[in-house]
C-alpha positions in Angstrom: -19.1 19.3 -8.7 -20.7 16.7 -6.5 -18.9 13.4 -6.4 -20.9 10.3 -5.5 -19.3 7.4 -3.6 -22.5 5.6 -2.6 -23.4 4.7 -6.1 -23.8 0.9 -6.6 -21.5 -0.4 -9.3 -21.6 -4.0 -10.3 -18.0 -5.1 -10.7 -18.7 -8.7 -11.2 -17.9 -9.8 -14.8 -15.3 -7.0 -15.2 -12.3 -9.3 -14.6 -11.9 -7.8 -11.2 -9.5 -9.8 -9.0 -11.4 -8.6 -5.9 -14.9 -9.5 -7.2 -14.4 -12.2 -9.8 -11.7 -14.4 -8.2 -13.2 -14.9 -4.7 -13.9 -18.5 -5.5 -10.3 -19.1 -6.6 -9.0 -17.7 -3.3 -11.6 -18.5 -0.8 -13.8 -21.3 -2.3 -17.0 -19.4 -2.7 -18.1 -17.2 -5.6 -21.2 -15.4 -4.2 -19.8 -13.2 -1.4 -19.0 -9.6 -0.5 -15.3 -9.2 -1.0 -13.5 -6.5 1.1 -10.0 -7.9 0.6 -8.0 -6.6 -2.3 -6.9 -2.9 -1.8 -8.8 -1.2 -4.6 -11.9 1.0 -4.3 -15.5 0.1 -5.3 -16.3 3.5 -6.9 -15.5 5.2 -10.2 -12.4 7.1 -10.6 -12.4 10.9 -10.9 -14.5 12.2 -13.9 -11.5 14.3 -15.0 -9.5 11.1 -15.4 -12.4 9.5 -17.4 -12.6 12.5 -19.7 -8.9 12.5 -20.4 -8.9 8.8 -21.2 -12.0 9.2 -23.5 -10.2 12.0 -25.3 -7.1 9.9 -25.9 -9.2 6.9 -26.9 -11.0 8.9 -29.5 -7.6 9.5 -31.2 -7.7 5.9 -32.2 -3.9 5.2 -32.5 -2.1 3.5 -29.6 1.5 3.1 -30.7 4.6 3.2 -28.6 4.6 6.1 -26.2 6.6 8.1 -23.6 5.6 10.4 -20.7 4.8 14.0 -21.7 7.1 16.9 -20.8 4.4 18.3 -18.6 4.0 15.2 -16.5 7.3 15.6 -14.6 6.4 19.1 -13.6 2.9 18.0 -12.5 4.4 15.3 -10.3 7.0 17.8 -8.9 4.1 20.2 -8.0 2.0 17.4 -6.4 4.9 16.1 -4.3 5.8 19.6 -3.1 2.2 20.6 -2.3 1.1 17.3 -0.6 4.3 16.1 1.0 6.4 19.3 1.3 9.3 17.7 -0.6 11.0 19.6 -3.4 12.1 17.0 -5.9 13.7 17.5 -9.3 12.8 16.3 -12.8 15.9 14.2 -13.2 15.1 12.2 -10.1 11.9 10.8 -11.6 11.8 7.3 -13.2 8.6 6.0 -14.7 7.6 2.3 -14.2 4.8 -0.2 -14.4 3.9 -0.4 -10.8 5.2 -0.2 -7.3 5.6 -4.0 -6.9 7.5 -4.3 -10.1 9.7 -1.4 -9.0 10.4 -3.2 -5.7 11.5 -6.2 -7.7 13.7 -4.0 -9.9 15.4 -2.4 -6.8 16.0 -5.7 -5.1 17.6 -7.2 -8.3 19.7 -4.0 -8.9 21.2 -3.6 -5.4 21.6 -7.1 -4.0 22.5 -10.6 -5.1 20.9 -13.9 -4.3 21.5 -14.8 -0.7 21.6 -11.2 0.5 19.2 -10.2 3.2 16.4 -7.6 2.8 14.8 -6.1 5.9 11.0 -5.9 6.2 8.8 -5.1 9.2 5.9 -7.6 9.5 3.0 -7.6 9.5 3.4 -6.0 6.1 2.1 -6.1 2.6 2.8 -9.7 1.5 4.4 -9.0 -1.9 7.3 -7.7 0.1 8.2 -11.2 1.3 7.2 -13.0 -1.9 9.3 -10.6 -4.0 12.3 -11.2 -1.8 11.8 -15.0 -1.9 11.2 -15.0 -5.7 14.5 -13.2 -6.3 16.5 -15.6 -4.2 17.2 -13.1 -1.4 16.7 -13.7 2.3 13.9 -12.2 4.4 15.2 -10.4 7.4 12.2 -9.8 9.7 12.1 -6.9 12.1 8.7 -7.4 13.7 6.6 -4.4 14.5 5.7 -4.0 18.2 2.0 -4.2 18.9 1.4 -2.1 22.0 -2.4 -2.4 22.7 -3.1 -2.3 18.9 -0.8 0.7 18.4 2.1 -0.4 16.3 5.6 0.9 16.8 9.0 0.2 15.1 11.2 -2.1 17.1 14.4 0.0 16.9 16.2 -2.2 19.4 15.5 -5.3 17.4 16.5 -3.5 14.1 19.9 -2.5 15.5 20.4 -6.0 16.8 19.6 -7.5 13.4 22.3 -5.3 11.9 24.9 -6.1 14.6 27.7 -8.4 13.5 27.1 -10.4 16.7 23.6 -11.4 15.6 22.7 -14.4 13.5 20.7 -12.2 11.2 23.7 -9.8 10.9 25.8 -12.6 9.3 23.9 -12.0 6.1 24.9 -9.2 3.8 22.0 -6.9 4.4 22.1 -3.7 2.4 18.4 -3.1 1.6 15.6 -1.9 3.9 12.2 -2.3 2.3 10.0 0.2 4.1 6.2 0.8 4.0 4.9 4.3 4.7 2.0 4.6 5.4 2.1 1.0 6.7 -0.1 -1.6 5.1 -1.9 -3.3 6.9 -1.6 -1.7 10.3 -2.5 1.8 9.2 0.4 3.7 10.8 1.6 7.0 9.4 5.2 7.1 10.6 6.1 10.4 12.3 9.2 12.5 11.8 10.9 11.1 14.9 10.4 7.5 13.8 11.5 8.3 10.2 14.6 10.1 11.4 15.6 7.1 13.5 15.0 4.8 10.5 17.1 7.1 8.3 19.9 7.1 10.9 20.0 3.3 10.9 20.1 3.2 7.1 22.9 5.8 6.9 25.0 4.2 9.6 24.8 0.9 8.0 25.3 2.2 4.4 22.0 0.7 3.2 19.6 1.7 0.6 16.1 2.6 1.7 13.3 1.4 -0.6 10.2 3.2 0.6 6.8 2.1 -0.7 4.6 5.2 -0.3 1.7 4.2 -2.5 -0.8 5.1 0.2 0.7 8.6 0.8 -2.5 10.4 -0.1 -4.7 8.6 2.4 -3.9 10.5 5.6 -6.5 11.2 8.2 -7.1 13.3 11.3 -4.0 15.4 12.2 -1.5 13.1 10.7 0.9 14.1 8.0 2.6 12.0 5.3 6.4 12.7 5.4 8.4 10.9 2.7 11.3 9.3 4.5 13.8 10.6 1.9 12.7 14.2 2.4 14.2 14.6 5.8 17.9 15.2 4.8 20.1 15.4 1.7 22.1 12.4 3.1 19.1 10.1 3.1 17.9 11.4 -0.3 21.2 10.0 -1.7 20.5 6.5 -0.1 16.9 6.2 -1.1 14.4 5.0 -3.7 10.9 6.3 -3.1 8.0 4.5 -4.9 4.7 6.3 -5.6 1.7 6.0 -7.9 -1.8 7.4 -8.4 -3.2 3.9 -8.5 -4.6 3.6 -5.0 -5.4 7.3 -4.7 -7.5 7.5 -7.8 -8.5 3.9 -8.2 -6.6 3.2 -11.4 -4.4 0.3 -10.3 -5.3 -1.6 -13.5 -3.6 1.0 -15.6 -0.2 -0.2 -14.2 1.7 3.1 -14.1 3.9 4.4 -11.3 7.1 6.4 -10.7 10.2 6.2 -8.5 12.0 9.2 -7.0 15.8 8.5 -7.0 18.0 11.6 -6.2 21.3 9.7 -6.4 22.1 9.5 -10.1 24.4 6.5 -9.7 21.6 4.6 -8.0 19.1 5.9 -10.6 21.3 4.7 -13.5 21.6 1.2 -12.0 17.9 1.0 -11.3 17.1 2.0 -14.9 19.6 -0.5 -16.3 17.7 -3.4 -14.6 14.3 -1.9 -15.2 14.9 -1.7 -19.0 15.4 -5.4 -19.1 12.1 -6.0 -17.3 9.4 -3.3 -17.7 8.7 -0.1 -19.6 7.5 3.4 -18.6 3.9 2.7 -18.1 1.3 2.6 -20.9 -0.6 5.2 -22.9 -3.7 5.2 -20.7 -1.8 4.9 -17.5 0.3 8.0 -18.3 -2.7 9.9 -19.4 -4.5 9.0 -16.3 -1.6 9.9 -14.1 -1.3 13.4 -15.6 -5.1 14.0 -15.3 -5.1 12.7 -11.7 -2.3 14.9 -10.4 -3.3 17.9 -12.5 -7.1 18.0 -12.1 -8.0 15.3 -9.5 -7.6 17.1 -6.2 -11.2 18.1 -5.6 -12.3 14.5 -6.2 -9.6 13.3 -3.8 -10.7 15.7 -1.1 -14.3 14.4 -1.4 -13.1 10.8 -1.4 -11.1 11.4 1.8 -14.1 12.9 3.5 -16.2 9.8 2.6 -13.5 7.5 3.8 -13.2 9.3 7.1 -16.9 8.8 7.6 -16.5 5.1 6.8 -13.7 4.9 9.3 -15.8 6.5 12.0 -18.8 4.3 11.2 -16.7 1.1 11.3 -15.1 2.2 14.6 -18.4 3.1 16.2 -20.0 -0.2 15.1 -17.1 -2.2 16.5 -17.2 -0.3 19.8 -20.9 -0.7 20.3 -21.5 -4.2 19.0 -18.2 -6.2 18.9 -16.0 -5.2 21.9 -14.3 -8.6 21.5 -12.6 -7.3 18.4 -9.7 -5.0 19.0 -8.7 -2.6 16.2 -6.4 0.3 15.5 -8.2 3.2 13.8 -6.0 3.9 10.7 -4.0 7.0 10.6 -3.5 6.3 6.9 -4.6 3.9 4.2 -8.2 2.7 3.9 -7.6 -0.6 5.7 -8.9 -1.7 9.1 -6.6 -4.2 10.9 -9.0 -6.3 13.0 -7.6 -8.2 16.0 -9.8 -11.3 16.7 -7.2 -13.2 18.7 -9.5 -13.2 21.8 -12.1 -15.0 19.6 -10.0 -17.3 17.4 -6.2 -17.4 17.0 -6.3 -18.6 13.4 -7.0 -16.1 10.6 -7.8 -18.5 7.8 -10.3 -20.4 10.0 -12.1 -17.1 10.8 -12.1 -16.0 7.2 -13.2 -19.4 5.9 -16.3 -19.4 8.2 -17.0 -15.7 7.3 -16.9 -16.6 3.6 -18.8 -19.9 3.6 -21.4 -19.2 6.3 -22.0 -15.5 6.0 -20.7 -14.5 2.5 -18.1 -12.0 3.7 -14.5 -12.2 2.4 -11.7 -10.3 4.2 -8.0 -10.9 4.0 -6.4 -13.3 6.5 -3.8 -11.6 8.7 -1.3 -14.5 8.5 -0.8 -13.6 4.8 1.1 -10.5 6.1 3.4 -12.5 8.4 3.3 -14.8 11.4 2.5 -12.0 13.7 -0.6 -11.3 11.7 -2.1 -14.6 12.8 -5.5 -14.0 14.4 -6.1 -10.8 12.5 -8.1 -9.9 9.4 -7.6 -6.9 7.0 -10.8 -5.2 5.9 -10.9 -2.7 3.0 -13.4 0.1 3.7 -13.0 1.9 0.3 -16.5 0.7 -0.6 -20.0 2.1 -0.3 -21.2 2.3 3.3 -23.9 -0.3 2.7 -21.2 -2.8 2.0 -19.5 -2.0 5.2 -22.7 -2.4 7.1 -23.3 -5.8 5.5 -19.8 -6.9 6.3 -19.9 -5.8 9.9 -23.2 -7.5 10.4 -21.7 -10.7 8.9 -18.8 -10.5 11.3 -21.2 -10.0 14.2 -23.2 -13.1 13.2 -19.9 -15.0 13.1 -19.3 -13.9 16.7 -22.8 -14.9 17.7 -22.4 -18.4 16.3 -18.8 -19.2 17.2 -17.7 -17.0 20.0 -20.6 -15.9 22.2 
């Protein structure tokens, strides 16, 4: 079957946050939005057919995950990430961000510290703040737009001699692959993270929602898969929502091998959210059972988008530094040589040239001067966005 990703789909008027709320966020309605991390193409036809079939049944009462779904997830995780998990490790939830909230509430108390590594997906910091916990920043190191983990800084944070170390810090909120910088952490890096977690008797909460977007020769390795010891100190969060563009169906799962941790997670979860909804569970099962051919085609198209974007930047905008993503469908653009203020850049892009990206300072102070650009969109949109950015440079920086 041929899958089409260049098809024009008008998402305006569909209650799309990305397309219908640009005026709320950026002050202009009529613009090309490449900010929110969802895709601008239809989901896999196999998922659509499964949803239509369930819709035709016509009764949508209380539901639960099918017996087959756990086995389908086990097979997907083994095939794609080489991790043999068990049925009793799986906990269904209503999304990765709600699950982060659950984990923080379950395994810390107000005033505790939670480690994150900015620039990072901004719901990490907002969730920590909203639960009354303290953000403990271990800034990633930007080495010529190749980001690395600051292990020396991390160990210093956890030292009893450091100011940060005075907080009770028992949670490490990890992003793999990393949003927004596009790193796919390798085995050596993950092993060192795991060692820090184990030595400090922490729990690793690993957001791996972008696990299926891996490019070139990179490989996604779930942090918890590397040893039985780290399995017992980890909560791994996954979902088909990014992979198959079904984020609006609000269904995810956690992998929690330690049954004591799992029980405590479920106790908190049951006071906050359920196990997903009818259509989310149906879509998840169809995605992991029948969606792989569509995913392969999508990855091919995304790699072409990545190459096109990189080539255009190299040829036409050498002022902009970037890191070609190893994973995710997000370009992290460094405009600090042009303008050190992300929101000023984006404001001009929106109001003068009709292009809406995501300001880098949303992801942390060390994201100032950067923009995040979502390339999971038909290539003509990427061409239009890049030309708009080039016009911005012509007007304000050249």
